[in-house]
N, C-alpha and C positions, 0 to 999 in steps of 0.2 A: 555401857550398852544402853541405847534408848529404850523407853519402856515398851515400845510397839514393834521392836525388832524381831521378837520370837514369833508374833503374828505374821509379820511380813515374810519370815523365813519360811513358816509352814505353808503360806499361801503360794509364794514363787516357786518352792522347790517342787519338782516333779520328776520322777525316774526318766532317765533318757536312755534310749538304745545306744548301741556302740557306733551309730552313724553321726551322732551329733546333730545340730540343727541344719536344716536346709539353708542355703545361702539366701534365698529369697525371704525366708521367715526372719532370718537374722536382720536383713535390712529393714524389714518392716518393724522390728522391735527396736531397732536403733532410732528409726525416725520418730517412733512413739515414746521412747523412754529417754532419749537424749544420750550424748556420749559418755563413756566411762572415764570422767575426768573431774577433777576438783577445779578450784579458781586458778585461771591462767593469768600470767601477767599482761598488762594492757600494753599495747603498742604505743610507743612515744608518739604523741601528736606534734603536728606543726606547730600548733599554738605553744606547746611546751618548749619546743626547740627555740622559737622566736623569744619567748619569755627568758629562757636561759642566756641566750645569746645577747639580749638586749642589757642584761646586768653586768656584762663584761666592762672592765674599767676603760679599755680603749673606745669602745662604742659610746659610752657615756661621755667621754671627753670629746669625742668628734661631734656628738649631739650638742654639747654646750657650745662647742666652737661654731656650730651651724647657727644656734641661737643668737649667739653674739654678732655674727655676720649680718643676720637678718635685723637685729636691733639698730646697727649703725648704718643700715641701708645699703649694704653690698648683697643684693638679693641673688645675684649670680652665683657668688662664692657659697652663700648659705644654702641655695637650692642644690649645688653640686655636692656639698657636704652630705645633705639629706639623702640624695641619690646614693653616694657612696655607703651610707650606712644601710640603705635599702639592699644595694648589691651584696653587701657583706652579710647582711642577715639571709639573703637568698643563697648564698654559698654555704653558709652554716647549715640551713635547712637541707640543702640537696646532699651534704656530706652526712647528715644526721639520717636521712632517709636511705642513703647507701648502707650506712651502718646497721640501721634497723632491718632491711632487707637481708642483709647477711646474717644477722642474729636470728631473723624469723626461719631462714633455712637451716641455720644450726639446730633450732628447736625441733623442726621438722625431722632431721636425722637424728637427734637426740631422743625422739619419741620411744619409750619403751615399748617392747613388743611381748606377745605371748603365743605360746603353742596351743592351737585348738584343733579339735576334730569337727569338720564341717563337711556335709555330704558324704561321710565315711572316709574322708581323706585328712591326713595331717597337715596343718598349715600354720604360718607364723604371720599374725595380723598385729597392727597397733593395738595397744590396749585399750585406747579410747573407743575402739570399735567392737569391745566385748558387750555382749547383752545377756540379760538373764536367760538361762537354759543352755549356754554355751558349755561344752565339755573342754576344759583346759587341762593340759599336762603340765604338772608342776614338779619341781626338783630341787635338790639340795643346792643352796645358794642363791635361790630365787626369791624375790618378794612377790606376795600374792597380789595379783592385779585387781581383785574385786573380792567381795565376800562369797565365799564358796562353801559347797558340801563335799566332803571327801566320799568318793564313791568306791575306788578300788586301788590296788597297789600296795606299798609298803605302809607300815605304821610310820607316821612323819612325827619328827622332832621340830617343833615350831617356836620361835623366839617371838613372843607377842609384846615385847617391851616398848614398841612404838605405839601401842594401844593402851597397855595397862601400866606401863612403868616398871613392871617386874621383869627382870634379866633371866629368871630360871626357865629352862626349856620345858614346854608342855608337850604332850603325847596327843596325837589325834588318830583315831582308828577308823579305817574305812569301813563304811556302812554302819559305824556306831550310832547310838541313840543320844539324842540331845547334843550337849556341847562336845562330845567326844568326837563328833564329825564335822564341826564347824571350823572354818578357816576364814580368816578376816583379811581385809585388804591392808597392805601395808606391813604385814607381819612377815617374818623371814623364815624359810625351811631350812633348817640346820642339818636335817638328816632324811634322807629317803627320797623316793620318787613315787608319784602317784597320779590318778586321774580323779578330777574334781569337777562339780558342776556349779556354774555361776549362779548365784541367787539374787544378789543385789549389787549394783553398780553406781559409781559416780558418788554424788552427794548423799545418796540413800544408803551407803555403807555404813557400817559402825563408826569407822574413822571419819567419813565425811560428816556424819551427823554430829559428832563430837565438836566439830569446828574446823575441819579441813586442815588437819595438822600436816598434811603432805603438800599444801599448796606451794606452788613453785614460787621461790623468792627472786627478787630482782638482782640483776647483776651487781656484784660489788666492784669498785673501782680497784685497779692493781696498786700497789704500793707506789710504783713509777707514776701512775696516774695522780695519786693523792699528793706525791711530792711536787709534781709539775704544777698542780693547782695552788699548792702553798706558795711555789715560786712566783706565779704570776700575780698572786694577791699581795705578796710582798713588794714585788716591782711595782704594782699598781699604787701601793701606799707610798713608796719611795718617789714614784713619778708625781704624785700630788705634792709631796713636800718640795721636789726641785722645781715643779711648776710655780710654787709660791715664791721660792727664792729667786728664781730666774725673773719672774715678773717684778719683784720688788728691785732687784738689782738694776734690769733694764730700765724700769720707770724712774728710779732715782737719779741714774747716770745719765739718761737720755730725755727724760721728761715726757715722753710719749707713751702714756700708760695703756692706750688700746693696743698699740703694737706689742707692747710689754706683755700684755695678757695673751696675745696671741703667739708670742715667741715661747713663753711658759707653756702653753697649751700643747704646741708643735713638739716641743722636747719630751713632754710627758706622753704624748701619743706614740712618739717614735721609739720610746724606751721600753714599752711593754711588749713582751713576746707573746701576745694573746693566742698564737698559733700553736703553742706547745699542747694544751689540752685536747684541741681538735685532732692535731696530728695522731697523738696516742690513742684517742678513742677510734679514729677512723683505721689506723694501722692495725689495731688489735681485733677489731670487728672484722675487717676485710682479710687480715692474716688468718684468723680462725676459719673463715669462709673458704679462703684458697686451699687450706690444709684439709677441710671437710671434703673438698672435691678431690682430693687425692687420698680418700678414705682414712683421714686422721682426724678424729672428732676431738676438738679440745674442750675440757669440761672446766678448766681453770685458765683465765686469761694470761696469768703469769708464765703458764707453760710455753706460750707462743715466744716470749723473751728468752726462756732457757733452752729450748729444743736444739737450736743451732750450736749450743756449747757442750753437748754430750761428748764425752771422751770414752765411755764404755757402755756397751749394749749387752745387757744379760738377757737372753732369750731362750724360751723353752724350744724344745725340738718338734714335738707333736704340734701339727696345726700352724706352726710359725714358718720353720724350715721345710717342713714336710706338709703334704697336702691334707693331713688328717682324714685321709680316704683308706681306711683299713681294709684289707682283703686277707681272708685266712687261706694261706697257700700250702701249709705244711702242717702234719700232725704226727706226733711221735707216740707210738704205743709198743710198750714192752722192749723198749731200746730201739726200735725200728722205725726210721723215717718215712712216711707216706706223703706224696704230692697230692693235694686235693684234686688237681686237674686229671690225675691218673685214676681216680675212683678209690674208695675206701673199703678195706675189709670189714667184716662184722663188728671186730673189736673196736675199730676206729669210728664207725657210726655210732657205737654205744658212748664213746667218749665226747663225740659231737653232740649227742642228745643231752648228756650230763651238762656240758657247757651251755647248751641252750637253756636248760632249767635254772642254771645259775645266772641267767641274764634277764634284765628288766624287759618286760613286754614292750614297752614303748619308751625305751631308753634313748638318750641322745648320745650316749658313749658310742663312737664308731665300731669298737670291737664287738660290743653287744650286737650291733646291727649287722656286722659281718657273720657272727655265729648264726643268728636267727635267719639270715637269708639262706644258709645251707641246711638248716635243720628242719625236720618235719614236725617238731613238737608243736602242739596245738593247744596245751593247757592255757587257761586265761590268767589266773593271778595265784601267787603262792599263798600258803597259809600265813607265813611270816617271813621277813626278810632282815638280814643283818648286813647293812652296807658297808662299803669300804672305810677304813680308818688309817690314819698314817702310821700308827704302831702296829696295825695289823692289816696290811693291804690284801684282804681276802673278802670277796663277796659271798654270802651263804644264803640260799633260799630254801625254804622248807615246804614240802608238798605232802599232801596226804594221799595214801595208797590203802587199797584194801587190805593189804598184808601188813600195814604199818606206816611209819613216817619215813619219807625219803628227803635227804637234804644234799644239795648240790652246791658244790664251792668251786670258784675259780679266783685266781689272782696272781700275785708275785710267786715266782717258783719257790723261792726261799722260805717264804711264809706258808705256802701249802705244804711243803715239806715238813715243816715243823706242826702244821695242823695234823698231818698224818702220822707224825711221830716216827719218821722212816729212820732206820738204823744208819749209822754214819757211813758205812761203806755204800749202801744203796743210795743215800743223799748224794754222796759224791760222784757216783756214777751218772745220776740225774743231772747234777750241776755241769758235768762235761757235756752233756747232750744240750743243756741250756746255752752253754758257752759256744757250742758249735753253731747253733741256730742263730744266736746273737751276733757271732762274728760274720754273718751273712747279712746283717743290717736288719733282721727280722725282731719284732717285738714279741716277747715270748710270755705265755701265761700257762700256768699248770691247773690241772683239772682233778677234783676228788669227789668222792660221794660217800654218804653215810646211810645205811639201811638198818632200821631197827624196828622191832614190834613194840618196844617200849615207848614211853614218852620222851620226847625229845627235850634235852636240857635247855635253860633260858640262855646259858652261854655256849655257843657251838663249839668253843675250843675244849669244852669238857666232854664232847662226844668223840666216837671212834670213826676217824674218816679212813678211806682207802684210796691211795693215790691211783689214778687212771691214765693220765697222759700229759702230753704238752701240746700247746696250740702255738703256731708260728704265724704272725701276721707281717705283711709288708705295708709300708706307708711310704709312698714315693716321695722323693725329694721334690719340691716346688721347682719348676723350670727356671724360674728367675732368682731362685736363691743364691747360687753360685756367683752370678754377676753382682748381685747386691752385696754380697760379702766383699767382693773385689772393690766395689765403689766405697765400702765402709773402710777397707784398708788404705786406699788411696787418701781418704779424707782424715786419716790419722785416727780412727775410731777403732778401738779394740772391741772385739765381740767374744762373749762368753756363752757357751751352751749349756744351760742348766736344765736337766731332766730326771725324771724318776726311773728312766729306763736301765737296762742292764749296760754295765760299762762297755761291753763289746759291742752291743747295739749303737750306743752313743758313739763310739770311736769309729764304727763304720759309716755312719751318716756324717759325721764331722770330716772324714776323709773325703767322701764324695762331694761335700758341699765346699771344700777347701778351706777349713778351719785349720789353724795351727795346732798340731798334735805333738810337737817337740817335746813339751812338758808332761805329757801322758794325761792320763785321766785321774781325777780326784773323786772319791766316792763319799757319799753322806757320812759313812764311818770314819773316813779320814777328817771330815770337818768336825765331826762330834769329838774326836780324840784331841783336837787342838784347843788351846785357850784363845778367848777373843783377842788377846794381846798378840799372840803368836800367829793368828790366822793372817793378817794383812800382809805380811812378808812371804807367807806361803803361796798365797792365792795370785801374787804379783804376776806371775808368768804363766799360770795354768789357764786354759780357755775351754777345757772340757770338764764337766761335772756330772756324774751320774748316781743314780740312787739317792738323790737328795729329796729330803722331805720339806715340806713347807716352812717349818720352823728354822731349818738349816739355810733355807733361801734368805731369811732375814739376817742370819749371821753373816752370809756372803755379802749381802749389800752392804751392811756396816763395815765388813772388812774392806771392801773395794772403796768405800768412801774414806776410810781410815788411811788407805794407800794414796790418796790424792786424786781420786777419779770423780768426774761428774758423770753419775750413775743413772741410766735408764733401764727400768726392770719391767719385764713383760710378766703377766700372771692371768689365770682364769678362774682359779677356785675360791672357795671361801677362806681357806687358810693362807691364801696368797696374799690377802688384804694388809697384813702388817709389812711385808716385804715392799708393796706397792706404796704404801704410806712413808716407809723409810727411804726409799729411793729419791733422788732429786727429781726425777720424772717417772711416775708409774703409769705403765701402759697396759691397759685391760683388753682382752680379746672380745670384740664385739659380737661375734658369731657364736663362739662357743664358752664365753666366759659368763660368769655368775653375775647376779645383780650387786653382790657385795664387793667384788672385784671392781666392777664399774664404778661404784661408789667412792671406792677408796683411790682410784686412779687419777691421774690429771688428764690423761688422754686415753680414748677409747679407739682401737684400731678396728675399723668396720669391716675390713675383709681378712683379718688375722695373718697378713702376709708380711714377711720380714722385708720384702722389697718396699712396702708401704711405709715402713719405719724409716728406711734410708731415704725414701722420697720426702718424708716429713722433715728429717734433718736438714735436707738440701733447702726446702722451703723455710725452714726455721731460720737458716743462715741467711737466706735472702732477706726475710723480713726484719731481722736484727740489723743487717747492713744497711738497708734502705732506710730504716727508721733512725738509725744513727746518722745516715748522711742528711736526712731531713731536718733533724734536730740542729745539726751543725751549720746548715745552710740558714735556718731561721736565726740562729744566733749571730752568724757572720754578717747577715744583712742589716741586722738592726744596730750593729756597730757604725756603719757609715751614716745611717739614717740620724741616729741619736747623736752622733758625733758632728754632723753637719747642721743640726739644729741648734747645737751648744756652742761650737768653736767660734761662728761669727759674732755671738754675743760676747764671749770672752775676749776676743781680739779687737773689738769695736768696729767691726765690719757690718754693712748691711746685711739683714737676714737672708739666708740662702733659701731656707724652706719655710713654708706655711702649712697649716693643716690641710689644704687642699692638695699640696704635692705629696704629703705623707699618705693621705688616704688613697691617692693614685697608685703610689707604690704598693701599698697593702693590698690592692686589688690585684697586683700581679703575684705577690708573695704567697697569698693562700692557696690558689689554684696550682701553684707550681708544686707546693709542698704536698698537697692532698691527692692530686692527680698524677703528677709527673713521678715523683719519687716512689709512690706506693706501686705504680705500675711497671718499674724498672725491673727486669728480669735479673736472675743470678748472674754473677761474673762466670766467665768461662771456666776458671779454674777455682771456682768457690768450694768444690769438693776434691781439690788436690792439694789442699793445705790442712794443717792440723786445726783442730778446734780452738776458739780463743781461750786464753787461760782463764782458769776457774776463778770466780769472783771479780772479774773485769766488768766495769760499769758500762751501761748503754752510753751514758753521757758524762765521762768522767774528766779529769783534769788535762788529758791528752787532747780530748776532743774540744774542750773549752779553749786551750791554747791554740789549736789549729783554726777554730772558728774566729778567735780575736785576730790572728794573724792574717786571715783572709780578709776580714772586715776591715782591719787596720790599713791593709794594702789599698783597698777602694777608697777609704776615707782620706788618706794622705794624697792620692792622686788627684781626687775630685776637688778636695780643698785647694790644693795647688792649683788646679785649673782655674778654679773660682778667683783666687787672689790674682793670678796672672791675668785673667780677663779683666778684673776690676781696675787694673793698673793702665790698661789702654782702651778698653771698650766700656760701653754703658753698662750701669748695673743690671738692665733687663737682659741684655745679651749675655753677659756673664753668667746670670742666673740660668738663662736658657741652655748654654752650653754645659754647665755644671749639672743641671737636672737631667739633660739628656745622657750624659756621661754616667751618671748615678743609675738611671734606669737600665742603660747598657750594661753597666757592671753587675746590676742585680741579676739581669737575664744570663749574663756569662756565668756567674757563680752557680745559678740554677742548673746551667747545662754541664758545667765541670762537676760539681758535687753529685749530681743525680746519675750521671753516666757511668754505669759500671764497665763499660768498655768503648771503644771507639765507634759503637753502633748508634751514632748521634741521629740518624736518619732512619732508625728502625720504625716499624709500625707503631709499637708502644709508645713512642715519643711524639705522636702526632699531637697530642694535647699542648706538649711544651711549644711546638711550631705555631699552634693556633694563638696561644698567648703571646708569643712574639709577634705575630702579625697584628693582633688587637692592639698591643702596645705601641707598635709602630704607626698603626693607623690613627690612634689616639693622639700621639705626639705631632704627627703630620697635620692633623686636623687643628690641634692648638696653635701650632706654628702658623698655619694658613688663615685662620680666622681671628682677625683683630680682637674681636670681642673676647675670644677665649684666651687670647695672649694677655690682655689687660687683666682678666679675671685671675690668670696664674701669675701675674706680674712678671712676665718674661717676653723676650723676642727672639726671633730666629738668629741664631749665631752666624756670623760671617764665615767664609770658607776656611779661614785658619783656625778659628775656635770650632768649627764644625769638625775638622780633621783631628784637631787635639782631643775632642770630646770622644770620637771614636777610638782614638788610640789610647785613651785613659780607660775605656770600657774593656778593650781587649786586654790591656795590660792587667786590669783588676781580675779578669778571670785567669790570665797567665800566671799571676801570683799563686792562685789555687792549684794550678796544675803543677807548678814547682813543689809545692807543699805535698801533693800525692805522690809524686815522683820520689820524694825523699821519705816515703813511707808514713803517709799521714794516718788519719783516724781510722782508716779501713784496714790498717795493719800492714806488715811487710807483705808485698805481692811477690807472685812468682810468674814466670813466663807462662802463657796459656799452654805451651806445648811440654811443659815440665810435668812429670808425673811423680808424684811424691812417693817414695819407697819407704812406707811406714809399716814396720813389721806388727804381726798381731800382738807381739809382746812388748809393744812400745810403752813407755811409762804412761801411767793412767792418768796423769795430769795433762796430757796432750801437749 
């Protein structure tokens, strides 16, 4: 702690009334004190983008070729290559800016928020807008957004390891003196809920003064990005070696060393797929941005690659399939059910009041809020609280009365019955009432009270509680949940509902949503009774799990993975973090989830809706497919470019390509990859076929073979056209026809590889047709202007060669069409009208 921290604390702290700050005063303090944030990552500058791009091997080789042309006096060729370098740099900068804008938007969405009281109303605001004097509501699983003083509520258990390095939980007492009431930014609340006053913000907090330990780190490249970078560097090194070998062979055999150097450089430039890193960066950034627009916030870039391959979704019931909008509709007292809408007898009102006294005053729990809405309880804060625990799912709050202590308890019926030590026959009768309410899809809590004139024990389970009654809450199914479940089934994705609710409640909601119930319900006790080795075979067909504790969620995730599934797991609580970490994709709830769950997850669901998860899977499949097509296209088009740069040298023919030709081709390749492929929508039947097999690579042997086959088709046809043209036409005409065919084949491959359907003239493909028009205009200008034709060492082909060039271009694309019809890199296709009938109990491997 900095030496002046205590003084700053005493000066800044001032008791606040329950209205909190006025909004105008909060704005004034924010302007004078600055935002509540530590060091933020700097945006990538244009200078940095240009610097990084200028170090790429391909651009260095092009720059060297331009310098060589200028030295030998071919100023036109040199200036064209310099222009090509500038245009390429501009394209890289544009794509970098697109990615930066997407990442900036993601950072805005990922901005943590805090619950505050301003103008007497509870609000949620970005943590960076907090100011000294704000009243914040803090609770279990949340990280403290600033240095605060604990004013009221529960005694909090706080993990201060982020500040002190000590993992032991410390206790903080509302209204306590000195350190007992202090809460520090970045520390984690592991128990309790309370109201606190912000004292210090931003770099003035204890954590900020120590050195900004929570300053946001820069984005790490994904394993795929790192591997592609290594590939480009290796190919760059290989290109330099081949450049030297080709130059030596050409010079020694033909004696023209200047042309030999150009031939070597041309092959080296053609060999390097420098588009790979740019494609991966752009696709990942824009893919995460597109997912965020559908309320799926990606925290780890690798999740973009994995999301489309999910075979099993493990989802919570409350708030994901249902609206998490609890309404108290039934109350059972002395074995008699009462509908809240019909009014309550005196005994029912007493039970409701006890339930209110067992509820946190400013709770985020929807059941607490539902009880408090109907209750006339006006007490401010309890003397002491014992929050919910997995092993003891009961909340107890202690109140002081003139006649003695009064403790109110509510929680899971089975636990409350144990707390009240009900005789077996009475407990069985009450459990039948619970089953009856749960069978109607209601969530059921039991209520109990303890009145004593003696001191209340430290452990409420040692006190004598009297059972009072049952509460029945309705939580409506989300309107889009059933349709989203149908979409999941058609996509070959199994869905398992895992909830802490009563089995009958879970079964009723599952039946309403359309989940498969043929295998029945498996409870947490059933899970606990099985060994980890026996669990995978038992859970293979079960899709409904009830009364499951967080530690059992972890066991279920491990069992599903052992059964061969690619598992996505949703969670919101502190204890859900291990299960989220263990799943292939952890999905945290953005609205009701804790900070711990969000930190452990790969994805944050901003609206907590199950339909958003399915939408994210759809987008994940689209991103994966488009990225796969783009990488295949880049590989395919480099085959004929590199082959046509090398083959004439080996065959003793005049060179077909020079650096100018390769640069012109590259100017078409980059925008096609970055603009056209990324914007391509999903295939019509993308969600009507099973997920890709687990472990299938983004760019594996199958994709490499398909790309080589496509590129080889264009290479053979264009080389054949060139050889045929040389046999009866001039060298310049043959080169003109072959180069035109190569550009046409390039564009045809781009059209075939990027098109997910026959919608080749759809709005999102406008960029492609703009590129086609630009390349057509460029070739027309080169053929029409003799100086440009001489600079490119070609002439307009005659009618026969022109027709042959067009035919070669079309056939080059046609070869790719045949590959796709045979079941190419996108996988076996199904007709758009076919609806896959994949049962909920399909094998987890998909």
